[in-house]
Biopython code that builds the backbone (N, CA, C, O; Angstrom):
import numpy as np
from Bio.PDB.StructureBuilder import StructureBuilder

atoms = [
    (1, "UNK", "N", (-50.333, -26.029, 14.647)),
    (1, "UNK", "CA", (-49.338, -25.095, 15.135)),
    (1, "UNK", "C", (-48.253, -25.859, 15.892)),
    (1, "UNK", "O", (-48.529, -26.569, 16.859)),
    (2, "UNK", "N", (-46.998, -25.693, 15.422)),
    (2, "UNK", "CA", (-45.899, -26.396, 16.065)),
    (2, "UNK", "C", (-45.442, -25.631, 17.297)),
    (2, "UNK", "O", (-45.404, -24.401, 17.331)),
    (3, "UNK", "N", (-45.108, -26.400, 18.281)),
    (3, "UNK", "CA", (-44.617, -25.807, 19.522)),
    (3, "UNK", "C", (-43.094, -25.746, 19.452)),
    (3, "UNK", "O", (-42.459, -26.708, 19.019)),
    (4, "UNK", "N", (-42.517, -24.660, 19.861)),
    (4, "UNK", "CA", (-41.068, -24.504, 19.864)),
    (4, "UNK", "C", (-40.500, -25.246, 21.065)),
    (4, "UNK", "O", (-40.550, -24.755, 22.193)),
    (5, "UNK", "N", (-39.956, -26.442, 20.809)),
    (5, "UNK", "CA", (-39.432, -27.288, 21.884)),
    (5, "UNK", "C", (-37.931, -27.031, 22.015)),
    (5, "UNK", "O", (-37.195, -27.119, 21.033)),
    (6, "UNK", "N", (-37.490, -26.720, 23.202)),
    (6, "UNK", "CA", (-36.078, -26.461, 23.460)),
    (6, "UNK", "C", (-35.443, -27.734, 23.990)),
    (6, "UNK", "O", (-36.002, -28.434, 24.834)),
    (7, "UNK", "N", (-34.255, -28.008, 23.464)),
    (7, "UNK", "CA", (-33.548, -29.218, 23.860)),
    (7, "UNK", "C", (-32.308, -28.841, 24.667)),
    (7, "UNK", "O", (-31.454, -28.087, 24.201)),
    (8, "UNK", "N", (-32.226, -29.372, 25.871)),
    (8, "UNK", "CA", (-31.060, -29.142, 26.716)),
    (8, "UNK", "C", (-29.994, -30.178, 26.358)),
    (8, "UNK", "O", (-30.293, -31.358, 26.178)),
    (9, "UNK", "N", (-28.748, -29.716, 26.259)),
    (9, "UNK", "CA", (-27.644, -30.602, 25.900)),
    (9, "UNK", "C", (-26.610, -30.603, 27.027)),
    (9, "UNK", "O", (-26.453, -29.613, 27.740)),
    (10, "UNK", "N", (-25.904, -31.735, 27.178)),
    (10, "UNK", "CA", (-24.830, -31.762, 28.191)),
    (10, "UNK", "C", (-23.659, -30.882, 27.767)),
    (10, "UNK", "O", (-23.289, -30.857, 26.593)),
    (11, "UNK", "N", (-23.087, -30.174, 28.709)),
    (11, "UNK", "CA", (-21.977, -29.262, 28.457)),
    (11, "UNK", "C", (-20.997, -29.414, 29.614)),
    (11, "UNK", "O", (-21.383, -29.257, 30.772)),
    (12, "UNK", "N", (-19.705, -29.725, 29.311)),
    (12, "UNK", "CA", (-18.709, -29.947, 30.361)),
    (12, "UNK", "C", (-17.950, -28.670, 30.683)),
    (12, "UNK", "O", (-17.445, -27.991, 29.788)),
    (13, "UNK", "N", (-17.876, -28.354, 31.958)),
    (13, "UNK", "CA", (-17.069, -27.245, 32.452)),
    (13, "UNK", "C", (-16.237, -27.803, 33.594)),
    (13, "UNK", "O", (-16.780, -28.210, 34.622)),
    (14, "UNK", "N", (-14.919, -27.824, 33.417)),
    (14, "UNK", "CA", (-14.003, -28.407, 34.406)),
    (14, "UNK", "C", (-14.425, -29.824, 34.784)),
    (14, "UNK", "O", (-14.445, -30.190, 35.959)),
    (15, "UNK", "N", (-14.762, -30.617, 33.760)),
    (15, "UNK", "CA", (-15.153, -32.023, 33.908)),
    (15, "UNK", "C", (-16.450, -32.223, 34.699)),
    (15, "UNK", "O", (-16.722, -33.332, 35.159)),
    (16, "UNK", "N", (-17.250, -31.167, 34.863)),
    (16, "UNK", "CA", (-18.552, -31.262, 35.520)),
    (16, "UNK", "C", (-19.624, -31.051, 34.448)),
    (16, "UNK", "O", (-19.641, -30.012, 33.787)),
    (17, "UNK", "N", (-20.527, -32.039, 34.269)),
    (17, "UNK", "CA", (-21.557, -31.884, 33.231)),
    (17, "UNK", "C", (-22.707, -30.982, 33.689)),
    (17, "UNK", "O", (-23.190, -31.092, 34.815)),
    (18, "UNK", "N", (-23.127, -30.098, 32.799)),
    (18, "UNK", "CA", (-24.278, -29.228, 33.027)),
    (18, "UNK", "C", (-25.222, -29.405, 31.841)),
    (18, "UNK", "O", (-24.773, -29.689, 30.730)),
    (19, "UNK", "N", (-26.513, -29.243, 32.063)),
    (19, "UNK", "CA", (-27.478, -29.233, 30.967)),
    (19, "UNK", "C", (-27.761, -27.783, 30.620)),
    (19, "UNK", "O", (-28.075, -26.974, 31.493)),
    (20, "UNK", "N", (-27.648, -27.460, 29.335)),
    (20, "UNK", "CA", (-27.816, -26.086, 28.906)),
    (20, "UNK", "C", (-28.393, -26.013, 27.497)),
    (20, "UNK", "O", (-28.397, -27.007, 26.770)),
    (21, "UNK", "N", (-28.874, -24.850, 27.117)),
    (21, "UNK", "CA", (-29.339, -24.605, 25.754)),
    (21, "UNK", "C", (-28.161, -24.084, 24.938)),
    (21, "UNK", "O", (-27.332, -23.335, 25.455)),
    (22, "UNK", "N", (-28.083, -24.471, 23.683)),
    (22, "UNK", "CA", (-27.025, -23.981, 22.812)),
    (22, "UNK", "C", (-27.626, -23.301, 21.592)),
    (22, "UNK", "O", (-28.792, -23.516, 21.261)),
    (23, "UNK", "N", (-26.831, -22.489, 20.933)),
    (23, "UNK", "CA", (-27.289, -21.796, 19.729)),
    (23, "UNK", "C", (-26.823, -22.556, 18.488)),
    (23, "UNK", "O", (-25.958, -23.427, 18.576)),
    (24, "UNK", "N", (-27.400, -22.223, 17.336)),
    (24, "UNK", "CA", (-26.974, -22.830, 16.062)),
    (24, "UNK", "C", (-25.503, -22.488, 15.788)),
    (24, "UNK", "O", (-24.747, -23.336, 15.314)),
    (25, "UNK", "N", (-25.101, -21.250, 16.086)),
    (25, "UNK", "CA", (-23.725, -20.822, 15.868)),
    (25, "UNK", "C", (-22.767, -21.695, 16.675)),
    (25, "UNK", "O", (-21.717, -22.097, 16.173)),
    (26, "UNK", "N", (-23.129, -21.987, 17.926)),
    (26, "UNK", "CA", (-22.294, -22.829, 18.770)),
    (26, "UNK", "C", (-22.229, -24.247, 18.207)),
    (26, "UNK", "O", (-21.155, -24.849, 18.188)),
    (27, "UNK", "N", (-23.340, -24.783, 17.757)),
    (27, "UNK", "CA", (-23.382, -26.146, 17.225)),
    (27, "UNK", "C", (-22.562, -26.271, 15.947)),
    (27, "UNK", "O", (-21.998, -27.335, 15.690)),
    (28, "UNK", "N", (-22.480, -25.210, 15.134)),
    (28, "UNK", "CA", (-21.784, -25.256, 13.852)),
    (28, "UNK", "C", (-20.331, -24.796, 13.923)),
    (28, "UNK", "O", (-19.669, -24.703, 12.890)),
    (29, "UNK", "N", (-19.824, -24.507, 15.120)),
    (29, "UNK", "CA", (-18.457, -24.017, 15.267)),
    (29, "UNK", "C", (-17.448, -25.099, 14.879)),
    (29, "UNK", "O", (-17.786, -26.280, 14.799)),
    (30, "UNK", "N", (-16.211, -24.679, 14.640)),
    (30, "UNK", "CA", (-15.133, -25.623, 14.383)),
    (30, "UNK", "C", (-14.778, -26.279, 15.713)),
    (30, "UNK", "O", (-14.460, -25.593, 16.684)),
    (31, "UNK", "N", (-14.834, -27.588, 15.751)),
    (31, "UNK", "CA", (-14.573, -28.335, 16.987)),
    (31, "UNK", "C", (-13.083, -28.310, 17.324)),
    (31, "UNK", "O", (-12.239, -28.327, 16.429)),
    (32, "UNK", "N", (-12.766, -28.271, 18.618)),
    (32, "UNK", "CA", (-11.394, -28.281, 19.091)),
    (32, "UNK", "C", (-10.792, -29.659, 18.884)),
    (32, "UNK", "O", (-11.456, -30.669, 19.115)),
    (33, "UNK", "N", (-9.533, -29.706, 18.449)),
    (33, "UNK", "CA", (-8.827, -30.965, 18.279)),
    (33, "UNK", "C", (-7.506, -30.901, 19.017)),
    (33, "UNK", "O", (-6.826, -29.874, 19.016)),
    (34, "UNK", "N", (-7.150, -32.007, 19.645)),
    (34, "UNK", "CA", (-5.874, -32.113, 20.346)),
    (34, "UNK", "C", (-4.745, -32.000, 19.326)),
    (34, "UNK", "O", (-4.783, -32.668, 18.293)),
    (35, "UNK", "N", (-3.749, -31.170, 19.598)),
    (35, "UNK", "CA", (-2.620, -31.044, 18.674)),
    (35, "UNK", "C", (-1.662, -32.218, 18.874)),
    (35, "UNK", "O", (-1.651, -32.858, 19.925)),
    (36, "UNK", "N", (-0.869, -32.482, 17.854)),
    (36, "UNK", "CA", (0.109, -33.561, 17.906)),
    (36, "UNK", "C", (1.310, -33.080, 18.716)),
    (36, "UNK", "O", (1.932, -32.090, 18.332)),
    (37, "UNK", "N", (1.665, -33.747, 19.835)),
    (37, "UNK", "CA", (2.789, -33.278, 20.651)),
    (37, "UNK", "C", (4.147, -33.448, 19.973)),
    (37, "UNK", "O", (5.149, -32.927, 20.463)),
    (38, "UNK", "N", (4.192, -34.160, 18.870)),
    (38, "UNK", "CA", (5.455, -34.373, 18.143)),
    (38, "UNK", "C", (5.679, -33.315, 17.059)),
    (38, "UNK", "O", (6.701, -33.342, 16.372)),
    (39, "UNK", "N", (4.737, -32.388, 16.900)),
    (39, "UNK", "CA", (4.859, -31.338, 15.898)),
    (39, "UNK", "C", (4.835, -29.960, 16.564)),
    (39, "UNK", "O", (4.000, -29.694, 17.429)),
    (40, "UNK", "N", (5.744, -29.105, 16.158)),
    (40, "UNK", "CA", (5.759, -27.725, 16.640)),
    (40, "UNK", "C", (5.265, -26.870, 15.482)),
    (40, "UNK", "O", (5.929, -26.757, 14.451)),
    (41, "UNK", "N", (4.085, -26.267, 15.664)),
    (41, "UNK", "CA", (3.438, -25.487, 14.608)),
    (41, "UNK", "C", (3.472, -24.004, 14.949)),
    (41, "UNK", "O", (3.558, -23.622, 16.116)),
    (42, "UNK", "N", (3.403, -23.179, 13.918)),
    (42, "UNK", "CA", (3.365, -21.734, 14.134)),
    (42, "UNK", "C", (1.958, -21.343, 14.580)),
    (42, "UNK", "O", (0.968, -21.828, 14.032)),
    (43, "UNK", "N", (1.878, -20.477, 15.561)),
    (43, "UNK", "CA", (0.567, -20.021, 16.026)),
    (43, "UNK", "C", (0.176, -18.696, 15.376)),
    (43, "UNK", "O", (-0.974, -18.265, 15.458)),
    (44, "UNK", "N", (1.156, -18.053, 14.727)),
    (44, "UNK", "CA", (0.916, -16.813, 13.987)),
    (44, "UNK", "C", (1.792, -16.834, 12.731)),
    (44, "UNK", "O", (2.836, -17.486, 12.731)),
    (45, "UNK", "N", (1.396, -16.138, 11.665)),
    (45, "UNK", "CA", (2.268, -16.064, 10.492)),
    (45, "UNK", "C", (3.467, -15.177, 10.789)),
    (45, "UNK", "O", (3.391, -14.287, 11.636)),
    (46, "UNK", "N", (4.571, -15.418, 10.095)),
    (46, "UNK", "CA", (5.743, -14.596, 10.325)),
    (46, "UNK", "C", (6.918, -15.005, 9.465)),
    (46, "UNK", "O", (6.781, -15.806, 8.541)),
    (47, "UNK", "N", (8.071, -14.449, 9.778)),
    (47, "UNK", "CA", (9.319, -14.735, 9.061)),
    (47, "UNK", "C", (10.309, -15.368, 10.020)),
    (47, "UNK", "O", (10.372, -15.004, 11.194)),
    (48, "UNK", "N", (11.078, -16.316, 9.515)),
    (48, "UNK", "CA", (12.080, -17.003, 10.340)),
    (48, "UNK", "C", (13.344, -16.144, 10.380)),
    (48, "UNK", "O", (13.931, -15.838, 9.342)),
    (49, "UNK", "N", (13.751, -15.763, 11.582)),
    (49, "UNK", "CA", (14.948, -14.945, 11.766)),
    (49, "UNK", "C", (16.185, -15.831, 11.875)),
    (49, "UNK", "O", (17.214, -15.544, 11.263)),
    (50, "UNK", "N", (16.082, -16.903, 12.651)),
    (50, "UNK", "CA", (17.221, -17.799, 12.882)),
    (50, "UNK", "C", (16.707, -19.179, 13.265)),
    (50, "UNK", "O", (15.705, -19.301, 13.969)),
    (51, "UNK", "N", (17.400, -20.224, 12.799)),
    (51, "UNK", "CA", (17.096, -21.616, 13.170)),
    (51, "UNK", "C", (18.327, -22.166, 13.878)),
    (51, "UNK", "O", (19.434, -22.097, 13.344)),
    (52, "UNK", "N", (18.139, -22.715, 15.088)),
    (52, "UNK", "CA", (19.268, -23.171, 15.894)),
    (52, "UNK", "C", (19.428, -24.692, 15.938)),
    (52, "UNK", "O", (20.366, -25.187, 16.563)),
    (53, "UNK", "N", (18.544, -25.436, 15.295)),
    (53, "UNK", "CA", (18.607, -26.905, 15.359)),
    (53, "UNK", "C", (18.651, -27.508, 13.964)),
    (53, "UNK", "O", (18.347, -26.844, 12.973)),
    (54, "UNK", "N", (19.036, -28.780, 13.904)),
    (54, "UNK", "CA", (19.061, -29.525, 12.656)),
    (54, "UNK", "C", (18.574, -30.944, 12.940)),
    (54, "UNK", "O", (18.535, -31.355, 14.099)),
    (55, "UNK", "N", (18.202, -31.696, 11.911)),
    (55, "UNK", "CA", (17.708, -33.056, 12.117)),
    (55, "UNK", "C", (18.718, -33.936, 12.872)),
    (55, "UNK", "O", (19.931, -33.786, 12.727)),
    (56, "UNK", "N", (18.183, -34.847, 13.671)),
    (56, "UNK", "CA", (18.942, -35.809, 14.497)),
    (56, "UNK", "C", (19.710, -35.156, 15.639)),
    (56, "UNK", "O", (20.572, -35.795, 16.242)),
    (57, "UNK", "N", (19.419, -33.910, 15.944)),
    (57, "UNK", "CA", (20.080, -33.220, 17.061)),
    (57, "UNK", "C", (19.306, -33.490, 18.345)),
    (57, "UNK", "O", (18.079, -33.391, 18.366)),
    (58, "UNK", "N", (20.021, -33.832, 19.414)),
    (58, "UNK", "CA", (19.437, -34.036, 20.743)),
    (58, "UNK", "C", (19.212, -32.660, 21.368)),
    (58, "UNK", "O", (20.132, -31.843, 21.404)),
    (59, "UNK", "N", (17.995, -32.393, 21.862)),
    (59, "UNK", "CA", (17.666, -31.072, 22.410)),
    (59, "UNK", "C", (16.996, -31.234, 23.767)),
    (59, "UNK", "O", (16.126, -32.089, 23.936)),
    (60, "UNK", "N", (17.393, -30.429, 24.718)),
    (60, "UNK", "CA", (16.806, -30.430, 26.061)),
    (60, "UNK", "C", (15.577, -29.527, 26.116)),
    (60, "UNK", "O", (15.444, -28.602, 25.315)),
    (61, "UNK", "N", (14.695, -29.793, 27.048)),
    (61, "UNK", "CA", (13.502, -28.967, 27.244)),
    (61, "UNK", "C", (13.908, -27.530, 27.552)),
    (61, "UNK", "O", (14.813, -27.294, 28.352)),
    (62, "UNK", "N", (13.239, -26.574, 26.919)),
    (62, "UNK", "CA", (13.507, -25.162, 27.155)),
    (62, "UNK", "C", (14.551, -24.553, 26.232)),
    (62, "UNK", "O", (14.726, -23.335, 26.222)),
    (63, "UNK", "N", (15.249, -25.378, 25.454)),
    (63, "UNK", "CA", (16.248, -24.854, 24.518)),
    (63, "UNK", "C", (15.537, -24.117, 23.386)),
    (63, "UNK", "O", (14.464, -24.533, 22.948)),
    (64, "UNK", "N", (16.130, -23.026, 22.914)),
    (64, "UNK", "CA", (15.532, -22.248, 21.834)),
    (64, "UNK", "C", (15.775, -22.966, 20.510)),
    (64, "UNK", "O", (16.916, -23.252, 20.145)),
    (65, "UNK", "N", (14.680, -23.253, 19.792)),
    (65, "UNK", "CA", (14.764, -23.945, 18.506)),
    (65, "UNK", "C", (14.928, -22.963, 17.350)),
    (65, "UNK", "O", (15.711, -23.196, 16.429)),
    (66, "UNK", "N", (14.176, -21.859, 17.410)),
    (66, "UNK", "CA", (14.228, -20.862, 16.354)),
    (66, "UNK", "C", (13.652, -19.550, 16.859)),
    (66, "UNK", "O", (13.018, -19.495, 17.912)),
    (67, "UNK", "N", (13.883, -18.498, 16.089)),
    (67, "UNK", "CA", (13.307, -17.191, 16.403)),
    (67, "UNK", "C", (12.417, -16.804, 15.234)),
    (67, "UNK", "O", (12.839, -16.822, 14.078)),
    (68, "UNK", "N", (11.180, -16.454, 15.554)),
    (68, "UNK", "CA", (10.178, -16.094, 14.561)),
    (68, "UNK", "C", (9.825, -14.614, 14.719)),
    (68, "UNK", "O", (9.559, -14.149, 15.828)),
    (69, "UNK", "N", (9.823, -13.887, 13.615)),
    (69, "UNK", "CA", (9.468, -12.467, 13.629)),
    (69, "UNK", "C", (8.044, -12.326, 13.106)),
    (69, "UNK", "O", (7.733, -12.773, 12.002)),
    (70, "UNK", "N", (7.186, -11.704, 13.901)),
    (70, "UNK", "CA", (5.812, -11.453, 13.486)),
    (70, "UNK", "C", (5.388, -10.103, 14.028)),
    (70, "UNK", "O", (5.481, -9.851, 15.229)),
    (71, "UNK", "N", (4.925, -9.241, 13.149)),
    (71, "UNK", "CA", (4.474, -7.896, 13.522)),
    (71, "UNK", "C", (5.548, -7.148, 14.322)),
    (71, "UNK", "O", (5.253, -6.490, 15.319)),
    (72, "UNK", "N", (6.788, -7.264, 13.866)),
    (72, "UNK", "CA", (7.946, -6.592, 14.464)),
    (72, "UNK", "C", (8.277, -7.077, 15.872)),
    (72, "UNK", "O", (8.968, -6.392, 16.626)),
    (73, "UNK", "N", (7.777, -8.268, 16.221)),
    (73, "UNK", "CA", (8.117, -8.867, 17.510)),
    (73, "UNK", "C", (8.886, -10.149, 17.253)),
    (73, "UNK", "O", (8.497, -10.944, 16.398)),
    (74, "UNK", "N", (9.966, -10.359, 17.978)),
    (74, "UNK", "CA", (10.738, -11.587, 17.857)),
    (74, "UNK", "C", (10.274, -12.558, 18.938)),
    (74, "UNK", "O", (10.276, -12.231, 20.125)),
    (75, "UNK", "N", (9.878, -13.753, 18.513)),
    (75, "UNK", "CA", (9.383, -14.770, 19.435)),
    (75, "UNK", "C", (10.328, -15.954, 19.421)),
    (75, "UNK", "O", (10.625, -16.506, 18.361)),
    (76, "UNK", "N", (10.805, -16.351, 20.607)),
    (76, "UNK", "CA", (11.653, -17.532, 20.728)),
    (76, "UNK", "C", (10.752, -18.754, 20.836)),
    (76, "UNK", "O", (9.893, -18.818, 21.715)),
    (77, "UNK", "N", (10.943, -19.719, 19.949)),
    (77, "UNK", "CA", (10.198, -20.973, 19.998)),
    (77, "UNK", "C", (11.092, -21.967, 20.721)),
    (77, "UNK", "O", (12.194, -22.268, 20.263)),
    (78, "UNK", "N", (10.612, -22.480, 21.865)),
    (78, "UNK", "CA", (11.425, -23.360, 22.710)),
    (78, "UNK", "C", (10.965, -24.806, 22.627)),
    (78, "UNK", "O", (9.814, -25.090, 22.294)),
    (79, "UNK", "N", (11.879, -25.712, 22.933)),
    (79, "UNK", "CA", (11.589, -27.150, 22.959)),
    (79, "UNK", "C", (10.694, -27.441, 24.157)),
    (79, "UNK", "O", (11.038, -27.067, 25.279)),
    (80, "UNK", "N", (9.536, -28.111, 23.946)),
    (80, "UNK", "CA", (8.612, -28.361, 25.051)),
    (80, "UNK", "C", (9.068, -29.469, 26.007)),
    (80, "UNK", "O", (8.657, -29.488, 27.167)),
    (81, "UNK", "N", (9.915, -30.393, 25.531)),
    (81, "UNK", "CA", (10.397, -31.505, 26.353)),
    (81, "UNK", "C", (11.697, -32.037, 25.738)),
    (81, "UNK", "O", (12.027, -31.697, 24.602)),
    (82, "UNK", "N", (12.430, -32.866, 26.478)),
    (82, "UNK", "CA", (13.657, -33.445, 25.946)),
    (82, "UNK", "C", (13.324, -34.346, 24.765)),
    (82, "UNK", "O", (12.340, -35.086, 24.806)),
    (83, "UNK", "N", (14.136, -34.289, 23.711)),
    (83, "UNK", "CA", (13.879, -35.130, 22.554)),
    (83, "UNK", "C", (14.907, -34.936, 21.458)),
    (83, "UNK", "O", (15.887, -34.206, 21.611)),
    (84, "UNK", "N", (14.651, -35.619, 20.339)),
    (84, "UNK", "CA", (15.529, -35.558, 19.172)),
    (84, "UNK", "C", (14.740, -34.954, 18.020)),
    (84, "UNK", "O", (13.590, -35.326, 17.786)),
    (85, "UNK", "N", (15.352, -34.030, 17.306)),
    (85, "UNK", "CA", (14.705, -33.383, 16.169)),
    (85, "UNK", "C", (14.659, -34.372, 14.999)),
    (85, "UNK", "O", (15.684, -34.928, 14.603)),
    (86, "UNK", "N", (13.475, -34.580, 14.460)),
    (86, "UNK", "CA", (13.317, -35.478, 13.312)),
    (86, "UNK", "C", (13.422, -34.706, 12.006)),
    (86, "UNK", "O", (14.093, -35.142, 11.071)),
    (87, "UNK", "N", (12.751, -33.550, 11.945)),
    (87, "UNK", "CA", (12.665, -32.806, 10.696)),
    (87, "UNK", "C", (12.555, -31.317, 10.977)),
    (87, "UNK", "O", (11.842, -30.904, 11.892)),
    (88, "UNK", "N", (13.257, -30.513, 10.196)),
    (88, "UNK", "CA", (13.144, -29.051, 10.265)),
    (88, "UNK", "C", (12.584, -28.611, 8.912)),
    (88, "UNK", "O", (13.237, -28.779, 7.882)),
    (89, "UNK", "N", (11.379, -28.051, 8.918)),
    (89, "UNK", "CA", (10.668, -27.725, 7.682)),
    (89, "UNK", "C", (10.795, -26.277, 7.246)),
    (89, "UNK", "O", (9.978, -25.796, 6.461)),
    (90, "UNK", "N", (11.813, -25.570, 7.744)),
    (90, "UNK", "CA", (11.992, -24.169, 7.379)),
    (90, "UNK", "C", (13.454, -23.798, 7.435)),
    (90, "UNK", "O", (14.282, -24.553, 7.946)),
    (91, "UNK", "N", (13.763, -22.639, 6.910)),
    (91, "UNK", "CA", (15.135, -22.133, 6.908)),
    (91, "UNK", "C", (15.099, -20.632, 7.203)),
    (91, "UNK", "O", (14.048, -19.994, 7.144)),
    (92, "UNK", "N", (16.256, -20.097, 7.517)),
    (92, "UNK", "CA", (16.371, -18.665, 7.801)),
    (92, "UNK", "C", (15.833, -17.866, 6.615)),
    (92, "UNK", "O", (16.199, -18.125, 5.468)),
    (93, "UNK", "N", (14.958, -16.891, 6.896)),
    (93, "UNK", "CA", (14.389, -16.035, 5.866)),
    (93, "UNK", "C", (13.053, -16.503, 5.314)),
    (93, "UNK", "O", (12.388, -15.747, 4.606)),
    (94, "UNK", "N", (12.640, -17.731, 5.619)),
    (94, "UNK", "CA", (11.350, -18.233, 5.128)),
    (94, "UNK", "C", (10.195, -17.481, 5.767)),
    (94, "UNK", "O", (10.258, -17.096, 6.934)),
    (95, "UNK", "N", (9.131, -17.277, 4.984)),
    (95, "UNK", "CA", (7.878, -16.723, 5.509)),
    (95, "UNK", "C", (6.945, -17.900, 5.708)),
    (95, "UNK", "O", (6.772, -18.715, 4.802)),
    (96, "UNK", "N", (6.340, -18.000, 6.886)),
    (96, "UNK", "CA", (5.477, -19.138, 7.173)),
    (96, "UNK", "C", (4.071, -18.672, 7.540)),
    (96, "UNK", "O", (3.907, -17.625, 8.167)),
    (97, "UNK", "N", (3.050, -19.453, 7.149)),
    (97, "UNK", "CA", (1.675, -19.108, 7.506)),
    (97, "UNK", "C", (1.325, -19.635, 8.894)),
    (97, "UNK", "O", (2.095, -20.379, 9.500)),
    (98, "UNK", "N", (0.172, -19.246, 9.379)),
    (98, "UNK", "CA", (-0.338, -19.751, 10.658)),
    (98, "UNK", "C", (-0.583, -21.257, 10.523)),
    (98, "UNK", "O", (-1.005, -21.730, 9.467)),
    (99, "UNK", "N", (-0.317, -21.999, 11.589)),
    (99, "UNK", "CA", (-0.516, -23.450, 11.687)),
    (99, "UNK", "C", (0.407, -24.275, 10.807)),
    (99, "UNK", "O", (0.124, -25.450, 10.571)),
    (100, "UNK", "N", (1.501, -23.705, 10.313)),
    (100, "UNK", "CA", (2.478, -24.473, 9.531)),
    (100, "UNK", "C", (3.297, -25.340, 10.480)),
    (100, "UNK", "O", (3.647, -24.901, 11.576)),
    (101, "UNK", "N", (3.604, -26.562, 10.067)),
    (101, "UNK", "CA", (4.448, -27.443, 10.877)),
    (101, "UNK", "C", (5.891, -26.993, 10.676)),
    (101, "UNK", "O", (6.441, -27.124, 9.582)),
    (102, "UNK", "N", (6.495, -26.468, 11.724)),
    (102, "UNK", "CA", (7.865, -25.951, 11.629)),
    (102, "UNK", "C", (8.887, -27.033, 11.913)),
    (102, "UNK", "O", (9.847, -27.196, 11.160)),
    (103, "UNK", "N", (8.687, -27.782, 13.004)),
    (103, "UNK", "CA", (9.651, -28.807, 13.433)),
    (103, "UNK", "C", (8.899, -30.042, 13.871)),
    (103, "UNK", "O", (7.856, -29.953, 14.518)),
    (104, "UNK", "N", (9.438, -31.201, 13.511)),
    (104, "UNK", "CA", (8.869, -32.478, 13.945)),
    (104, "UNK", "C", (9.877, -33.127, 14.889)),
    (104, "UNK", "O", (11.081, -33.093, 14.635)),
    (105, "UNK", "N", (9.387, -33.717, 15.974)),
    (105, "UNK", "CA", (10.227, -34.340, 16.993)),
    (105, "UNK", "C", (10.024, -35.849, 16.931)),
    (105, "UNK", "O", (8.912, -36.331, 16.718)),
    (106, "UNK", "N", (11.137, -36.600, 17.123)),
    (106, "UNK", "CA", (11.057, -38.077, 17.128)),
    (106, "UNK", "C", (10.380, -38.560, 18.384)),
    (106, "UNK", "O", (10.218, -39.765, 18.574)),
]
sb = StructureBuilder()
sb.init_structure("model")
sb.init_model(0)
sb.init_chain("A")
sb.init_seg("    ")
for serial, (resi, resn, name, xyz) in enumerate(atoms, 1):
    if name == "N":
        sb.init_residue(resn, " ", resi, " ")
    sb.init_atom(name, np.array(xyz, "f"), 0.0, 1.0, " ", f" {name:<3s}", serial, name[0])
structure = sb.get_structure()
């Protein structure tokens, strides 16, 4: 007769390690990955209403790059930091899926 042995695993919460039990569902989840700070991706699917930037344009932090329409809501996508636009992968009227790379920054 096999004994059901439980294995405690380290788990970080606010950089403090705890030992805890985990489930199979938790172990098989999609792992979190750091996003590329040079890529601006869509977080929801939608349609492009307006694009305000073009390649090689110098843009300040907080400037509006484009307006995305999703579920009848207009969302302004802003520049996260000062930089130069390397590539614009969409145009006015395009429909984009979730996680699409919209703009690349140099």
